[in-house]
Each structure stands twice: as C-alpha cells, then as structure tokens.
N, C-alpha and C positions, 0 to 999 in steps of 0.2 A: 362784334369784336372791335368796335371803335376804340381807339386809344391804346391798343396793345403795342408795346414798344419792344425794341430789341433787348433791353435790360430785363424785361419780364421773361422773355424766352431764355435768356442766359441763366436767369435764376432757376427756372424749371430744369434746365439741362444740368446745372450744377448740383441740385438736390438729387436728381436721379443718379448722377455719376458718383457723387460723394457718399450717398447713403444716409447722411444726417444733415440737419440744418446747420449745425455748428461747423462741420467740415466743409459744407458748401459755402458758408459765409467766409471762411478762411481762404478758400480757393478764389473767391471773388473779391477778396480784400475789403470786406464790409462787415459790419456788426451783425450779430444774429437777429436782433430786433428789426434792423433795417431790411434784412433779407426776408423775414417773416412778413413785413408790411408789403414788400414787393410781390410776394406770392399771393397775399390777400388781394392786392390790387388786380393782379392778373385774373384771379378767380372771379372777382366782381365784374371785370370787363368781359370775360368770356361767358359768365352766367352759370357756371357749373363748378362743382368741387373737383379739384385736380389732384390734391394731395390729401391722403388720409393721415391725420395726425394723432390717431387714437393710441398709437404705441410709441415706444422710445425711438424706433427707426421709422420715419415716415415712409409711406409707400404711395406710389402713384395710383390713382383710380384708373378705371378703364378709359375715361375721358382724358385723364392726364397722360396716359401712355400714348393715346392717339395724337394728342397735341405735341408730345415730345418728339415723335417721329417727324412731324412736319417742321417743328422748331429746329431740329438738328439739320434738316435739309436746307432750311432758310439760312441758317448761320453758315453752313458750308458754302452755299451759293454766294453769300455775301463776301466770304473770304476770297473766293475765286474771282468775283467781280472786281474787288479792290485790287487784287493782283494784276488783273488785266488792265484796269484803268491806269494804274501806276506804271504799267509796262515793266513790272518787276516779275521775273520768272521765279516764283517760289519753288522749292523742291516738289517734284511729283512723288507722291507717297504710294508705294506698292506694298500692300499687306499680304500676309500669308499665315497659315495656321501651323502646318508641320513641315512643309517643303515648298520651294518655289518651282522651278522648272527642271529640277534634277541636273543632268549634265548640260542642259542648255542655259542654266542660270548665268554662268560666267560669260558665255558668248553674248547673251542679251545685255548684260551690264556693260560690256566693252563696246558693243555696237551702239548702245544709247549714248554712252559718253563720247564716242567718236562723232556721232551725227548731231548730237544736241549738247554741246559742251557748256552751254549757258543755262541748261535746265537740269540741275542735279536730281538724281534718282535716289530716294530713300527707301530701303527695303526693310520693313519692320514686321516682326511677328506679333500677331494679336490672337489671343486664345479665345476666340469667339467664332460662331458659325459664319459670320460675314467678314472675319479678319479685319475688322475696323471700319468697314463701309457703312454700317448702320449708324455708327456714332460719329461719322465724319472724320475719323482718324486715318482713313486711307482713301485715295482717289480711285484706285483699282486694286484688285486682289486676285491672287491665284488660289483656287479652292479645289477640293476633291469631292465635295458634296454641293448640291444646289440648295441655297438657303430658301426658306419659305417666305422671306420678306418680299412683298410685291414691289418695293421701290428699287429692287436690284435686278439687273439684267445679267445673264450669263451667256457665254458662248463656249462650246466644247472645242478644245485645242487638239487633244490627242488622248490616247489611252496608254496605260502602262501596266506592267504586270504587278503581281502581289508578292510580297516577301513575308516569311515568318521571322519574327525577331525572337531569338532564343538565348538563354544563358550560354556562355561559351563552353561550359562543361556539360551541356545537355547532350544526350546520346545522338540526337538528330543534328547537332550543330555542325558536324563535319561533313554532312551530306552535300552533294551538288544541287539537289532539289528534293522537295518533300511533297507529299500529298496531304490534302486537308484531313483525311481520315487518320493519317499517321500522327497528326498533331493532337488528336483527342483519344484515340483507341488505347485503352489500358493506361492512360496517363491522368494524374490527378492535378496537374498544374492548371491554375485558372487562366482564363483569357483576360488580358488587361485591356480595358476600354477607356477612351475619353469621349463620352457620349456627344458632346456638343460639336466636336470637330473631327473626330476620328472616323475611319472608314472600315475598320476591321471588326465587324459585328458578328454575333453568332449566326445571323441569317446567311452568311457565306457558306455554311455547311448545310448539307441535306438534313431534313428532319431525321432524328434518330442518331445522328453522328455529331451533334453539336456539343460544345464544351459543357461539362457538367457544372462548372462554376465560372463566374466572372468576377472581376474586381474593377472598380472605377477609379480613374485618375483624372487630374484636372488639365494636364497638358503633356506635350511630348517629352519634356524633361522627366516628369514623374514616371511616365511610361517606361522610358529607357532605364531609369534607376531601379525601378521595381524588377524589371526583367534581368538586369545585370546581377542582382543579388539572389536570383533564383526564385523570386516570389510569384512569377507569372510568365506567360509567353504572350506574344502579340502577333497580329497580322496587319500589315500596312501596305501602302502603295510603294512601288519601287523608288519613287522620288524621296521618300523618307530615308531609305537606306543610303541613298547617294548624298543626302544632306546632313545626316546625323550619325557619323561614326562614333562609337561609344565603347570605352573599355568594358569588357565583360559581356558584350552583346555580339552575337553573330547573326547576320541576315542571310537567309536561305530562300531561294525562289520557291514559290508554291506552284507546282505544275498545273493543278486543276482548278485553281481559284479564278473566278471571273475577273476580268481586267477592271482597273479603276480609270475613271475619266477625269482628266485635268481640265478645269474650266478657268477662263478669264472672266472676272466679274467686275461690274462697275455700277454706279448709281444710274437710275433712269435719266436723271438730269446731271450731266457731268459737273464735277467740282474742280476740275483743272483744265485750263485751255489746251493742254497738250494731250488730252485723253485719246483722241482719235489717232494722233501720230504714234502714241505708245502702243495702241492696239495693233496698228499696222506693223510696228517694229516686232512685236511679239509674234504675230502671224508669220512674218518673214523668217524669224529665227527657227520657229518650230517646223516650218515647212521645208527647211534645209537651205534657206537663202544665205549662203556663206558658211554654213557648217552642217554637220550631220544632224538629221532630225531625230527626235527621241524614238526609242524603240516602242512598239505597240505591245 
C-alpha cells in the first residue's frame, strides 16, 4: 500500500457517505473526473477493487468496506492528534440514538460545563447502531444495544425499566402500568420498530403472546408520530419517555418487561483527548456523585 495518501482515504469516505461520485465530488469541492482518478489511484496502490461501479449508485466491495472502517478511524485519529498538537480543545461529541441518560442528562451536562469550561460538549442524535461512532461523527455515545462493530468498546452503566408508548386515546393509556400480554391480547395494533437502534422487539414477549403485526420506522421521530396518530404502539426504554414527550403519546410502565441496559460506548482508539475524563464524569453522575442515580 505504498503511496496511499489521506486524500485517497477521504475520497473513499466521501463516496461511501454521499452515495454517488457526483455528490462525493461536491462534498470534497472537486470535479467528478478528479475524484474518479483519485479512487482509481487508491485501487491501483492497494491492489484490489474497492468500488463497484457497475450501477448508477456505486457500492463498496467487501475490500472497500474493510478499508473504509480503517480509513475513518485514521481520519478521526488525525483530527484528534491535530487538536492535541494545537492545544485547541475542540468540542467533545456525544452521540445517542433515542435518549441520553434520562433524568441524569442535565446533571451530566451541567457537571461537565462546570468542571471543563474550555471543552464544549456537543450532544447529537445519530440514527445508526453506533450513534455516529463508526463514522467518526461522535467521540463517545450512549446506547441501549451493543453494536457488533469490533472497533467499539462498551461499558454498562445501569438498567432502566421499559415503557409502552400508546396513542393517548388507547384504552390502556390511562393505566398506571400494563403487562406485556395486555398490549397484544385481543388487540390488532401493530408494534412499531426501528430495527437498527430500537430496543422494543417482539422477542420481549413469550412465544405465543407476541404482536401479530409489526411496522418498521427509521427513527424515534417517525416512531412517535406513527403512535400518536393511532397507527401502532411501541415499547422502549424509560429514558426514551424521559427525553421525548410528544403530543398524542402516553408512556405507561410495562411491569413485566425485562430491563434495558444503558451503555457508554467509545472507539477502541479514542478520538478525543478528554475521553477518559468524560467516562469518569458519566460514571460519577450515574453512581449518584452529586445527584440521584437512575432508577433500575
């Protein structure tokens, strides 16, 4: 791989992210022919085909996908190294999918701002299984599922209960709590799922009691909107209810659903110099250091 340069890796990353060579070229502020030549140079220097150009939308080959993962890690590490070298504290980016730390979110943000006033914390939702970690868009992430990506490390923080998300005119919406069987027995409402990041799957129910129908959505916004209009019901972690009040949706605790685990995730190779300090800050908040710990 002699002669591979950062511009080659950025070209591969842009094509994967943008979906077309034309869009990737615009993102990189270069012409389409120039980008195509850069990709061809990269393939020549690596010695394998990285991009399948047989269709209108180019797709990465298996080799291209493998190199992309390493390329994004390299680019993220470079960004962190430059920030360290310049002694400029860029914002630490915390990704999440459907919720951060529930009731502990504000205490965490206030604590970090107080103890690290020169290191801004950006909290950004990413609708992917790694909440932006795999693409280098986040330095750490709060997740409620463990991603399969071997480049990501997770640590369990605490567990939280499950809630049913129901249309506010649903007969069960006024209850103090419900059982899993009550959400499905004699009811035709489908279960709304967002497969990549959601935690409320049919497997929460015992066999024979599972929802007869499911409907897929792409993110928590679509999930809430569908439920609000009476098109489905959902089951999520309690943190979702604490983070996403929504007109037309009522959250009711599910008494017999297994608890959800909340994880703090990070790349195996940190991309921000304050990663360990932030991990310590999160552990301090969720363990009750200065405020009440989350309910299990």
